[in-house]
C-alpha positions as CSV (number, residue, x, y, z in Angstrom):
1,M,94.0,113.0,58.2
2,K,94.4,115.4,61.1
3,K,97.0,118.0,60.2
4,S,96.8,120.6,62.9
5,F,98.7,123.4,64.5
6,A,99.2,120.9,67.4
7,L,101.0,118.5,65.1
8,L,103.3,121.2,64.0
9,I,104.2,121.5,67.7
10,F,105.1,117.8,67.7
11,A,107.1,118.2,64.5
12,A,109.2,121.1,65.6
13,L,108.5,120.8,69.4
14,V,107.9,124.4,69.7
15,A,104.6,126.2,70.7
16,V,103.3,128.4,68.0
17,G,100.4,130.7,68.7
18,A,99.4,134.3,68.9
19,Q,98.9,136.8,71.7
20,A,95.4,138.1,71.2
21,Q,95.6,141.8,70.3
22,P,93.7,144.3,72.3
23,L,90.3,144.8,70.7
24,N,88.5,148.1,70.5
25,R,84.8,148.3,69.8
26,S,84.6,147.2,66.1
27,T,81.9,146.3,63.7
28,P,81.2,142.6,63.0
29,E,82.6,143.1,59.5
30,A,85.8,144.5,60.9
31,N,86.2,141.6,63.4
32,L,85.6,139.2,60.6
33,K,88.3,140.8,58.5
34,S,90.8,140.9,61.4
35,A,90.1,137.3,62.2
36,Q,90.8,136.2,58.6
37,E,94.0,138.2,58.6
38,A,95.2,136.7,61.9
39,E,94.5,133.2,60.6
40,A,96.4,134.0,57.4
41,D,99.3,135.4,59.4
42,G,99.6,132.2,61.6
43,N,97.9,133.7,64.7
44,P,95.2,131.0,65.4
45,Y,94.5,132.1,69.0
46,A,93.9,135.7,67.9
47,A,91.8,134.4,64.9
48,V,89.5,132.3,67.2
49,E,88.9,135.3,69.6
50,L,88.1,137.6,66.6
51,Y,85.8,135.0,65.0
52,E,84.0,134.5,68.3
53,K,83.6,138.2,68.6
54,Y,82.1,138.3,65.1
55,L,79.8,135.3,65.9
56,S,78.4,137.0,69.0
57,E,76.6,139.3,66.7
58,N,76.1,137.0,63.8
59,K,75.0,133.7,65.3
60,T,73.5,132.4,62.1
61,D,76.8,132.3,60.2
62,K,77.3,128.6,60.4
63,Q,80.3,128.5,58.1
64,I,82.3,130.7,60.5
65,A,81.0,128.6,63.4
66,A,82.4,125.5,61.6
67,K,85.7,127.3,61.1
68,V,85.9,128.2,64.8
69,A,85.2,124.6,65.8
70,K,87.9,123.3,63.5
71,L,90.4,126.0,64.7
72,N,89.7,124.9,68.3
73,F,90.2,121.3,67.3
74,D,93.6,122.2,65.7
75,L,94.5,124.1,68.8
76,R,93.7,120.9,70.8
77,D,90.9,122.5,72.8
78,Y,88.7,119.5,72.3
79,E,86.0,120.5,74.7
80,K,85.3,123.7,72.7
81,A,85.7,121.8,69.5
82,E,83.1,119.1,70.5
83,K,80.6,121.8,71.6
84,G,81.1,123.7,68.3
85,F,80.8,120.6,66.1
86,S,77.9,119.2,68.1
87,R,75.8,122.4,67.7
88,L,76.2,122.3,63.9
89,V,75.7,118.6,63.5
90,N,72.7,118.3,65.8
91,R,70.9,121.3,64.1
92,D,71.9,120.3,60.6
93,R,68.4,120.1,59.0
94,K,69.7,120.8,55.5
95,L,72.6,118.3,55.8
96,E,75.2,120.9,55.2
97,F,77.6,119.7,57.8
98,T,77.6,115.9,57.4
99,E,81.4,115.9,57.0
100,L,81.8,117.5,60.4
101,K,80.5,114.2,62.0
102,Y,84.0,112.8,61.6
103,W,85.5,115.7,63.5
104,L,82.8,115.6,66.1
105,A,83.4,111.9,66.6
106,L,87.2,112.5,66.9
107,S,86.6,115.3,69.4
108,M,84.4,113.0,71.5
109,K,87.1,110.3,71.4
110,Y,89.8,112.7,72.6
111,N,87.5,113.8,75.4
112,G,87.3,110.1,76.5
113,K,83.6,109.7,75.3
114,Y,84.3,106.4,73.5
115,A,80.7,105.1,73.3
116,D,79.5,108.4,71.9
117,A,82.4,108.5,69.5
118,V,81.7,105.1,68.1
119,D,78.1,106.1,67.4
120,M,79.2,109.2,65.6
121,F,81.9,107.4,63.6
122,N,79.2,104.9,62.5
123,Q,77.0,107.8,61.5
124,Y,79.8,109.3,59.4
125,I,80.5,105.9,57.7
126,A,76.8,105.8,56.8
127,D,76.4,109.5,55.7
128,G,79.8,110.8,54.9
129,A,81.4,111.3,51.5
130,D,85.1,111.1,52.0
131,E,86.3,107.5,51.6
132,A,89.6,108.2,53.4
133,L,87.7,109.5,56.4
134,K,85.4,106.5,56.3
135,T,88.5,104.2,56.4
136,A,89.9,106.3,59.2
137,S,86.5,106.1,61.1
138,K,86.7,102.3,61.1
139,R,90.2,102.4,62.5
140,E,89.1,104.9,65.2
141,I,86.1,102.7,66.1
142,A,88.5,99.8,66.7
143,G,90.6,102.1,68.9
144,C,87.5,103.2,70.9
145,E,86.5,99.5,71.4
146,L,90.0,98.8,72.5
147,A,89.9,101.6,75.0
148,K,86.7,100.4,76.6
149,K,88.4,97.1,77.5
150,M,91.7,98.5,78.7
151,K,92.5,99.3,82.3
152,Q,95.5,101.0,83.8
153,P,97.7,98.5,85.7
154,E,97.3,99.0,89.5
155,N,101.1,99.2,89.9
156,L,101.6,101.9,87.2
157,L,102.0,105.4,88.6
158,V,102.2,108.4,86.3
159,G,102.7,112.0,87.5
160,N,103.3,115.4,86.0
161,L,106.8,116.7,86.5
162,G,105.4,119.8,88.2
163,K,105.1,123.5,87.5
164,T,108.8,124.2,88.1
165,A,110.1,121.8,85.4
166,N,107.2,122.1,83.1
167,N,105.8,125.4,81.9
168,P,102.6,126.5,80.1
169,Q,104.2,126.0,76.7
170,T,105.0,122.6,75.2
171,D,107.8,120.7,77.0
172,G,108.9,117.6,75.1
173,S,111.4,114.9,74.3
174,P,112.5,114.0,77.8
175,S,115.8,112.0,77.9
176,Y,117.4,111.0,81.2
177,S,121.1,110.4,81.7
178,A,123.4,110.4,84.7
179,G,121.0,112.2,87.0
180,E,120.1,114.9,84.5
181,L,116.9,115.2,82.6
182,Y,117.2,116.8,79.2
183,F,114.3,118.2,77.3
184,T,113.2,120.9,74.9
185,S,110.9,123.9,75.6
186,I,110.1,127.5,75.0
187,R,110.1,128.9,78.5
188,S,107.2,131.2,78.3
189,K,104.0,131.6,80.3
190,E,102.3,133.5,77.5
191,V,101.3,132.6,74.0
192,V,104.2,133.0,71.7
193,V,103.7,135.0,68.5
194,L,106.4,133.7,66.0
195,N,105.5,136.2,63.2
196,G,107.3,139.4,64.1
197,K,108.1,138.3,67.7
198,E,111.0,140.2,69.2
199,G,113.5,138.8,71.6
200,D,114.6,135.1,72.3
201,W,111.5,133.0,71.6
202,H,113.2,129.9,70.2
203,S,112.9,126.4,71.6
204,K,116.0,125.3,73.5
205,V,117.5,122.2,75.1
206,Y,117.3,122.4,78.9
207,T,118.4,120.3,81.8
208,T,117.0,119.8,85.2
209,S,117.8,117.4,88.1
210,K,115.9,116.1,91.0
211,S,116.1,117.9,94.3
212,G,114.4,115.8,96.9
213,T,111.1,114.6,95.4
214,E,110.8,117.3,92.7
215,Y,112.7,118.5,89.7
216,G,114.3,121.9,89.9
217,E,114.3,125.0,87.7
218,P,115.6,124.0,84.2
219,E,118.8,125.5,82.8
220,P,119.4,126.0,79.1
221,L,122.5,124.4,77.5
222,G,125.1,126.6,76.0
223,T,125.4,127.9,72.4
224,E,127.3,124.8,71.4
225,I,123.8,123.1,71.4
226,N,121.3,126.0,71.4
227,R,122.1,127.9,68.2
228,E,120.7,131.4,68.0
229,G,117.9,131.8,65.5
230,W,117.0,128.1,65.3
231,H,114.6,125.9,67.2
232,Q,116.3,123.0,69.0
233,G,114.1,119.9,69.5
234,N,113.9,116.1,69.9
235,V,116.9,115.8,72.2
236,S,118.1,112.2,72.9
237,I,121.1,111.1,74.9
238,A,122.7,107.8,73.8
239,A,123.2,104.9,76.3
240,D,126.9,105.8,76.7
241,G,125.9,109.2,78.2
242,K,128.4,111.0,76.0
243,T,126.5,111.4,72.7
244,M,123.6,113.8,72.2
245,Y,121.3,113.8,69.2
246,F,118.8,116.6,68.5
247,T,117.2,118.5,65.7
248,R,117.5,122.1,64.5
249,V,114.4,123.4,62.9
250,E,113.5,126.5,60.9
251,L,109.9,127.4,60.4
252,T,108.3,129.2,57.4
253,E,108.0,132.9,57.6
254,K,104.6,132.9,59.2
255,G,105.5,130.0,61.5
256,Q,102.8,127.7,60.0
257,D,105.1,125.0,58.7
258,I,108.6,123.5,58.9
259,S,111.0,124.7,56.2
260,T,114.0,122.8,57.5
261,S,114.5,120.1,60.1
262,K,117.9,118.3,60.4
263,I,119.5,116.0,62.9
264,F,122.6,117.1,64.8
265,V,125.1,115.3,67.1
266,S,127.3,116.5,69.9
267,K,129.9,114.7,72.0
268,K,130.5,115.3,75.7
269,G,134.0,116.2,76.7
270,S,135.6,117.1,80.0
271,D,134.2,120.6,79.8
272,G,130.7,119.6,78.8
273,W,128.9,119.3,75.5
274,E,131.0,120.2,72.5
275,G,129.8,122.1,69.4
276,A,127.2,120.1,67.5
277,N,127.6,119.0,63.9
278,E,125.0,118.0,61.3
279,A,124.8,114.3,61.1
280,T,125.8,112.9,57.7
281,G,123.6,110.4,55.8
282,V,120.3,111.0,57.6
283,N,119.4,114.5,56.4
284,G,118.2,115.7,53.0
285,D,115.4,117.6,51.3
286,F,112.9,116.2,53.8
287,V,112.0,116.6,57.4
288,A,114.3,114.5,59.6
289,K,113.5,114.4,63.3
290,H,113.2,112.3,66.5
291,P,116.8,110.7,66.5
292,C,117.5,107.9,68.9
293,E,120.6,105.6,69.0
294,G,120.1,101.8,69.1
295,E,121.5,98.6,67.8
296,L,120.7,96.1,65.0
297,F,122.7,93.2,63.5
298,G,125.3,93.7,66.2
299,E,126.1,97.3,65.3
300,K,125.0,100.7,66.4
301,V,122.3,102.4,64.3
302,L,120.4,105.6,64.4
303,F,116.6,105.4,64.5
304,F,114.8,108.5,63.3
305,V,111.6,109.8,61.7
306,A,111.4,111.3,58.2
307,N,108.9,112.0,55.4
308,M,111.3,111.2,52.7
309,P,109.9,110.0,49.4
310,G,109.0,106.4,49.1
311,G,107.7,106.0,52.6
312,K,104.7,104.0,53.8
313,G,102.7,107.1,55.0
314,G,103.2,110.6,56.3
315,F,106.2,110.2,58.6
316,D,107.9,106.8,58.8
317,L,110.5,105.2,61.1
318,Y,113.9,104.6,59.6
319,Y,117.2,103.3,60.8
320,A,120.7,104.1,59.5
321,P,123.9,102.1,60.4
322,K,126.5,104.1,62.3
323,K,129.8,104.3,60.3
324,A,131.6,106.8,62.5
325,E,130.8,109.6,64.9
326,G,128.0,111.6,63.2
327,V,128.3,109.6,60.0
328,F,125.6,107.1,59.0
329,G,124.9,104.8,56.1
330,L,121.9,104.5,53.8
331,P,118.6,104.9,55.8
332,V,116.3,101.8,55.8
333,N,112.6,102.0,56.2
334,L,111.3,99.8,59.1
335,G,108.7,98.4,56.8
336,T,104.9,97.9,57.0
337,V,105.0,95.8,60.1
338,V,105.9,99.0,62.0
339,N,105.0,101.9,59.7
340,T,101.5,102.8,58.7
341,P,99.7,105.1,56.2
342,G,99.5,107.5,59.2
343,D,102.4,109.0,61.1
344,E,105.0,107.3,63.3
345,A,107.0,109.3,65.8
346,T,109.5,109.4,68.7
347,P,111.3,106.1,68.7
348,F,113.1,104.8,71.8
349,Y,115.3,101.7,71.7
350,Q,116.5,99.4,74.5
351,D,117.7,95.8,74.6
352,G,116.1,94.7,71.3
353,K,112.8,96.5,71.8
354,L,111.6,99.6,70.1
355,W,108.9,101.9,71.5
356,F,107.4,104.5,69.3
357,S,104.2,106.5,68.9
358,S,101.7,106.2,66.1
359,N,98.4,107.7,65.0
360,G,98.0,105.2,62.0
361,R,96.8,102.3,64.2
362,P,93.8,101.7,66.3
363,T,94.6,103.9,69.3
364,V,92.9,104.9,72.5
365,G,93.7,108.5,71.8
366,G,95.6,110.4,69.1
367,Y,99.2,109.3,69.2
368,D,99.6,106.2,71.3
369,V,102.8,104.5,72.4
370,F,103.5,101.0,70.9
371,E,106.2,98.4,71.5
372,T,107.8,96.1,69.0
373,Q,110.5,93.4,69.4
374,W,113.4,92.7,67.1
375,N,114.2,89.0,66.8
376,G,117.4,89.4,64.8
377,S,115.7,89.6,61.4
378,V,112.2,91.1,61.7
379,W,110.1,93.2,64.0
380,S,107.2,91.8,65.8
381,E,103.7,93.1,65.4
382,P,103.6,96.3,67.6
383,K,101.4,96.0,70.7
384,I,99.8,99.0,72.4
385,M,101.1,100.1,75.8
386,P,98.6,100.1,78.7
387,L,96.4,102.9,79.9
388,G,98.4,105.4,82.0
389,I,101.1,105.4,79.4
390,N,98.4,106.0,76.8
391,T,95.4,108.3,77.2
392,S,92.5,109.6,75.1
393,L,94.9,112.3,74.0
394,D,98.5,112.4,72.5
395,D,101.3,110.5,74.2
396,L,104.8,110.6,72.7
397,H,108.5,110.4,73.6
398,Y,108.2,107.3,75.8
399,S,111.5,106.4,77.4
400,R,112.5,104.0,80.2
401,S,115.3,103.2,82.7
402,T,117.6,100.2,82.1
403,D,115.6,98.2,84.7
404,G,112.3,99.1,83.1
405,F,110.7,100.3,86.3
406,T,110.8,104.1,85.6
407,G,110.7,106.4,82.7
408,F,109.3,109.5,81.1
409,L,106.8,110.6,78.4
410,Q,105.4,113.7,76.8
411,S,101.6,114.2,76.8
412,N,98.9,116.8,76.5
413,R,96.7,115.1,79.1
414,P,95.3,117.8,81.6
415,G,98.0,119.0,83.9
416,P,98.8,121.9,86.3
417,N,100.0,124.2,83.4
418,N,97.3,125.4,81.2
419,L,98.2,128.0,78.5
420,K,94.8,128.3,76.7
421,S,93.0,125.1,77.4
422,K,93.5,121.9,79.5
423,T,94.8,120.0,76.6
424,C,96.5,122.6,74.4
425,C,100.1,121.9,75.3
426,D,102.4,119.1,76.2
427,D,104.0,118.5,79.6
428,I,106.6,116.0,80.7
429,Y,105.4,113.1,82.8
430,A,107.3,110.6,84.9
431,W,106.0,107.1,85.1
432,E,106.9,104.3,87.5
433,I,106.0,100.7,87.9
434,E,105.6,100.2,91.6
435,R,108.1,97.5,92.6
436,I,106.0,94.6,93.7
437,K,107.2,92.9,96.8
438,V,106.0,89.4,97.6
439,E,106.9,88.4,101.1
440,L,106.8,84.7,102.0
441,L,106.6,83.4,105.5
442,A,107.3,79.6,105.6
443,K,106.3,77.8,108.8
444,T,107.4,74.3,109.8
445,F,105.4,71.8,111.8
446,R,105.6,68.2,112.9
447,L,102.6,66.0,112.3
448,R,100.5,65.7,115.4
449,R,100.5,62.5,117.4
450,K,97.4,60.6,118.4
451,N,97.0,62.4,121.7
452,E,97.5,65.9,120.1
453,K,94.7,67.9,118.6
454,E,96.9,69.8,116.1
455,N,100.3,69.8,114.4
456,Q,103.0,71.2,116.6
457,P,105.7,73.9,115.6
458,L,108.9,72.3,114.6
459,K,112.1,74.3,115.4
460,G,115.5,73.8,114.0
461,A,114.4,72.9,110.5
462,V,116.3,73.9,107.3
463,V,114.1,75.6,104.6
464,T,115.4,75.9,101.0
465,M,113.9,78.2,98.4
466,L,114.2,77.2,94.7
467,D,113.2,79.1,91.6
468,V,111.6,76.6,89.3
469,T,110.4,79.0,86.6
470,E,112.8,77.6,84.1
471,K,113.5,73.9,83.3
472,K,116.6,74.1,85.5
473,A,115.8,75.0,89.1
474,T,118.1,77.5,90.8
475,N,118.7,77.9,94.5
476,V,117.4,81.3,95.7
477,D,118.0,81.1,99.5
478,E,118.4,78.7,102.4
479,K,117.6,79.4,106.1
480,T,117.9,77.7,109.4
481,N,116.0,78.8,112.5
482,L,116.9,77.1,115.8
483,A,114.8,79.3,117.9
484,A,111.5,79.2,116.0
485,N,109.6,77.6,113.2
486,E,109.3,80.7,110.9
487,F,111.3,81.4,107.8
488,P,110.8,84.8,105.9
489,F,111.8,85.1,102.2
490,T,111.4,87.9,99.6
491,L,110.2,86.7,96.2
492,Q,109.8,88.2,92.7
493,P,106.6,88.5,90.8
494,E,106.0,86.3,87.7
495,R,108.1,83.5,89.0
496,S,107.5,79.8,90.1
497,Y,108.9,78.6,93.4
498,M,109.5,75.4,95.4
499,V,110.0,75.4,99.1
500,I,111.6,72.3,100.8
501,A,111.8,71.8,104.6
502,N,114.2,69.3,106.1
503,A,114.8,68.3,109.8
504,E,116.8,65.5,111.3
505,G,114.6,62.5,112.0
506,F,111.8,63.8,109.8
507,K,110.7,63.2,106.3
508,P,111.1,66.4,104.2
509,D,108.0,68.3,103.1
510,T,107.7,70.3,99.8
511,V,105.4,73.1,98.7
512,T,105.2,74.6,95.1
513,F,103.5,77.8,94.2
514,N,104.0,80.8,91.9
515,T,103.6,84.6,91.9
516,L,102.2,84.8,88.4
517,G,99.6,87.6,87.9
518,V,100.5,89.3,91.2
519,K,99.9,93.0,90.5
520,K,100.6,94.6,93.9
521,S,102.7,93.9,97.0
522,T,101.4,91.0,99.0
523,S,102.3,88.5,101.7
524,I,102.0,84.7,101.4
525,E,102.1,82.1,104.2
526,K,103.0,78.5,103.5
527,K,102.9,75.6,106.1
528,L,105.2,72.6,105.8
529,T,104.4,69.6,107.9
530,L,107.1,67.0,108.5
531,R,106.4,63.4,109.5
532,L,108.7,61.4,111.8
533,L,110.8,58.9,109.9
534,K,109.7,55.3,110.5
535,R,112.6,53.9,112.4
536,E,113.8,50.3,112.3
537,P,113.0,48.5,115.6
538,E,115.8,48.5,118.2
539,Y,116.4,45.3,120.2
540,D,118.1,44.4,123.5
541,T,119.5,41.1,124.6
542,L,118.5,40.1,128.2
543,R,120.6,37.6,129.9
544,I,120.0,35.2,132.8
545,N,120.2,36.7,136.3
546,E,120.2,40.3,134.8
547,P,117.7,42.5,136.7
548,I,115.1,44.1,134.5
549,R,113.4,47.1,136.2
550,L,109.6,47.7,135.7
551,D,109.2,51.4,136.2
552,N,105.5,51.5,136.2
553,I,104.8,49.0,139.0
554,L,103.7,51.6,141.6
555,Y,101.9,51.2,144.8
556,D,99.8,53.5,147.0
557,Y,101.4,54.4,150.2
558,D,101.7,51.5,152.6
559,K,99.6,49.4,150.2
560,D,100.5,46.2,148.4
561,N,97.6,45.8,145.9
562,I,98.3,46.2,142.1
563,R,97.1,49.5,140.7
564,P,95.6,49.7,137.1
565,D,98.6,51.7,135.8
566,A,100.9,48.8,136.7
567,E,99.0,46.3,134.7
568,P,100.7,47.0,131.2
569,D,104.2,46.3,132.6
570,L,103.0,43.1,134.3
571,Q,101.2,42.0,131.0
572,S,104.6,42.4,129.3
573,V,106.1,39.9,131.7
574,V,103.1,37.6,131.0
575,D,103.7,37.8,127.3
576,L,107.4,37.2,127.7
577,M,106.8,34.0,129.8
578,K,104.3,32.7,127.2
579,K,106.8,33.2,124.5
580,Y,109.4,31.2,126.5
581,P,107.5,28.4,128.3
582,D,110.6,27.0,129.9
583,M,111.6,30.3,131.4
584,K,111.5,30.9,135.2
585,I,111.9,34.2,136.9
586,E,112.3,35.9,140.2
587,L,110.1,38.9,140.7
588,S,111.4,41.2,143.4
589,S,110.2,44.3,145.1
590,H,112.4,46.9,146.9
591,T,111.9,49.9,149.2
592,D,114.0,52.9,150.1
593,A,116.0,53.1,153.4
594,R,113.5,55.2,155.3
595,G,111.4,53.4,158.0
596,N,112.0,50.2,160.0
597,D,114.1,47.6,158.3
598,A,111.9,44.7,159.2
599,Y,108.7,46.5,158.2
600,N,110.2,47.5,154.8
601,E,111.2,43.9,154.1
602,D,107.7,42.7,154.9
603,L,106.1,45.4,152.8
604,S,108.3,44.6,149.8
605,Q,107.5,40.9,150.2
606,R,103.7,41.5,150.2
607,R,104.1,43.7,147.1
608,A,106.1,41.1,145.3
609,N,103.5,38.5,146.2
610,S,100.7,40.7,144.8
611,A,102.6,41.1,141.5
612,V,103.2,37.3,141.2
613,A,99.5,36.6,142.0
614,W,98.5,39.0,139.2
615,I,100.8,37.1,136.7
616,V,99.5,33.7,137.9
617,A,96.0,34.9,137.4
618,K,96.9,35.5,133.7
619,G,97.7,31.8,133.2
620,I,101.3,31.5,134.2
621,A,102.2,28.5,136.4
622,A,103.0,29.6,140.0
623,E,106.1,27.4,140.1
624,R,107.7,29.4,137.4
625,I,107.8,32.5,139.5
626,V,109.5,33.3,142.8
627,A,108.3,36.4,144.7
628,K,111.0,38.0,146.7
629,G,110.9,41.1,148.9
630,Y,114.3,42.6,149.6
631,G,113.2,45.7,151.6
632,E,116.0,48.1,151.7
633,K,118.8,45.6,151.3
634,Q,119.6,46.4,147.6
635,L,119.8,50.2,147.4
636,Q,120.7,51.7,144.1
637,N,122.6,54.7,145.6
638,K,124.1,56.2,148.7
639,C,120.7,56.8,150.4
640,T,121.2,54.5,153.4
641,N,119.9,55.1,156.9
642,G,120.9,58.5,158.3
643,V,122.0,59.9,154.9
644,E,120.0,63.0,153.7
645,C,118.6,62.5,150.2
646,T,116.1,64.1,147.9
647,E,112.7,62.4,147.1
648,E,114.0,61.7,143.6
649,E,117.0,59.8,145.0
650,H,114.7,57.8,147.4
651,Q,112.4,57.1,144.5
652,L,115.2,55.4,142.6
653,N,115.3,52.7,145.3
654,R,111.6,52.0,145.3
655,R,111.3,49.6,142.4
656,T,110.0,46.3,141.1
657,E,112.3,44.0,139.0
658,F,112.4,40.6,137.5
659,K,115.3,38.4,136.3
660,I,115.5,35.1,134.5
661,T,116.6,32.3,136.8
662,A,116.1,29.3,134.5
663,G,115.3,28.4,130.9
664,P,116.9,30.5,128.0
665,T,120.3,32.0,128.9
666,S,119.4,35.1,126.9
667,I,116.3,36.6,125.0
668,V,115.9,39.4,122.5
669,I,113.2,42.0,123.1
670,E,112.2,45.1,121.0
671,K,112.6,48.4,122.8
672,V,109.7,50.9,122.7
673,E,111.7,53.7,124.2
674,K,115.3,54.3,125.0
675,R,116.7,52.1,127.8
676,E,118.6,53.9,130.5
677,K,121.6,52.5,132.2
678,T,121.1,53.0,135.9
679,P,124.3,53.0,138.0
680,T,124.2,50.9,141.1
681,S,126.7,49.9,143.8
682,T,126.4,46.3,142.6
683,G,126.5,46.8,138.8
684,G,124.4,48.1,136.0
685,K,120.7,47.3,135.7
686,Q,118.5,48.0,132.7
687,S,115.3,50.0,133.1
688,I,112.4,49.4,130.7
689,R,110.4,52.6,130.0
690,N,106.7,51.7,129.4
691,N,105.9,48.4,127.7
692,F,108.3,46.3,125.7
693,F,107.5,44.0,122.9
694,L,108.9,40.5,122.2
695,G,111.5,40.2,119.5
696,N,111.8,37.5,116.9
């Protein structure tokens, strides 16, 4: 398994390296000796430069070339590592470097060349000798195949925190609380030489906050947290915002390994963070790191990572119940559902879910972020987080806000700060799920009538929005619009909805739809078409000698012949008289007051005669109808001779009527449209709008 200088960075979260020493003109042998000394002293960057100097004059020394390729791999310069391994493997006529096929394949994978990596892993499985690496190759192939299918969600945005907050060295363990971002770093723009380094070169806990759109210059916490002579790492702020966990780390003399790593805790008082104390119950003769407070079985626990004896792999995830401030019970391994024969790291807990990184599963890179759910008794099978959170490289220290839309992570993906290579060192990244907005515009219409080509806008409706995702529907919103037929609503993704439109006199209309699978902000338009309610017929009772006005009996000026548009009303009279064979009527015609009185009376008589003649022609006996022309004798209003009136007022007097004079004393007819009561000087007369139909 990969055990590299880079992983030491993850373990202690400090950048360990070497400033290349000035080189004078030396013999190849001298360069080789100096390179070996630098490597032994824990100065890998210096060692690589010296080995490359040696190789420039001894290009046939393939063993040193292999050493340089592996050192570049350990320093996470995967482009150089791939080139170095590739040269050796592709020219390996004597089969001396078959084992390098695994490391070449892994370099290809970290460089995002998944198809090439799969081919090389398969070659190693066929030709290699190390059974453990063959098993690892099969897992890596599964990860490559997974990566080829995965896509970054369109609404996931991930960005580097920038050159001010990040620096060329590794920045890690971001933890956000109350507007402050806490993290650990060695603030240096140069390679740090731990062995014999003078001055303050230890990793510290820093804070920074956002100013506008960017995070400002970080400030180190005080000596209560950052103890002199120790590396501080793995900072984590509990959900209460008042408890800080972190690790204090000592390295071996040459800085090549961890000698001590223990978890510490500090409380926040009125004057800031108090002096930290070593946590009890979670430290021992093992490396303890990556603390994070959570909850299990209804009580607070501390999740952490350790390589204590009896684990499932290298570093495993554990939890320990919280007994008191800084005091914890017996650690419990999270088991084989979560832990693997590889390494697990950087847990983050929130609302029953645990996110962590692992290199012991099929991954798209080195360390990938996974998610598992606690159901009250067991953890679910971890599922890999999407691309963007994960890359072909190492992604750790995933965290998220309480609403799940923003968070941070640590990654060595290429960024703006490059110490020695594009992928050597970790930066802090902020991620955000773009808040998807689904805008609904509901429009209400009434169903078109026979003489209309399309449905017409319906104003004044009431539109109700229901969320029907669950079995029990919930009312989301309700709107009325008296001025228009449009109703805007804002919806949520991954929900199911029902829209109901109501309007007085209309049958409600309903539309159901959902926003499942919506990945970006969008607008939806839904039309609701309401039908007129079928009303029960309305009836009027017509009594004997009660004048019934026929509004559509119109004549051309100074004419007495029946126009076609008058025929439907006259046909209604015919139908009525056929229904009541003993009924007799008087059919009268009237004029307005303008003109000669005698002439008006004669004209109205002629018009009445024409109407009667039309009815008789339809089969009604002439003796059943009396035609009577009243001229201007029965005006409906004040518009007598000499009185100035409008044309509409005069029109009221120009009318044709009929009344029952014999037969039934009353009849019932069905109204087609509303009857209007027309005031007159002699009493109310009913006016039939359009045709009427016979009642039962």
